[in-house]
N, C-alpha and C positions, 0 to 999 in steps of 0.2 A: 576471021580475028576482028576486032575492032578497028577503025580508021585511025591514025596516027593523029592524037591531039597536036594543036599549034606547039611550036616552043615558045617559051616565056621569055621574052626580048630583057636581055640584062638591066636595061634602063628603065624597065617599066617601076613606077612609083609604089611604094608601100600602098599607098591609098587606092591607088588603080586596081593593084593585086587584089588587095582586100573585098573591093567592092565586087570584083570577078568573082572571087571567091564565094562570096555570100549569094550573087545569083545561082551559082552552081549548087549550093547547098541549099536552098529553095527549090529548084528544079528537082533535086534528088529527092529531096523530102515531099514533094509533092505526088510522086508517086506515077507522074504523068510519061514519063521519060522510058522510051523502050529500054530493052536490057542492054542493046551494044550502045547505045547512047549513053546510058548512065553507065557504063564502064568507062567510055570515053571521056565522062565528066569526072568522074571517079579520079581517072590518072591526071586529068589537067589540075583537078583540084588539089590532090597530092603534092605536084609540081609549085602550085601558086602558095601553098603552105610553107614549102620549103623556101620559097624565095621571099617570103615575108619574115620568116625567122631570120634569114641572111642579111636581110635589110636592117631590123630588129638590131640584129647583135652589130652589124657594123656602125650603126647609128650610139649604140651603147659604148663602142671602143671611142668613139669622139667624143662623147661627151665627157668634161673635163669640170670638176670642182676647184673652187678659188679656196686656198689657202691663206687664212689670214691669221697673221702674228699676234702676240702678246699686246702690240701698241693699238691693234686695231687695224693695221695696213697690211693689204694685201702683200703677200712675200712671193706668189707663184701660182701655178696651178698643178695638178695632181689628177691620175685618170680616176673618175668616181668608181665607188663599188656598189654593186649593185647584188640583193639577193640575201 
């Protein structure tokens, strides 16, 4: 079977994970990787995709919107709604 791809560090930034994922996609799309390497790259890519999605979800939960009262003054914050 294929060699195990390296684990994704939990503290890997979204930008670094996305950059690595783009590199993997380019390598796979080129068709130059041997079959075993392609499988390993695909597995790593799937983990990177999940990592990026988790980072985005965490960021989404941290985003808040300022609630402005009728007098135009900020009166607090509430969770932002997406989608």
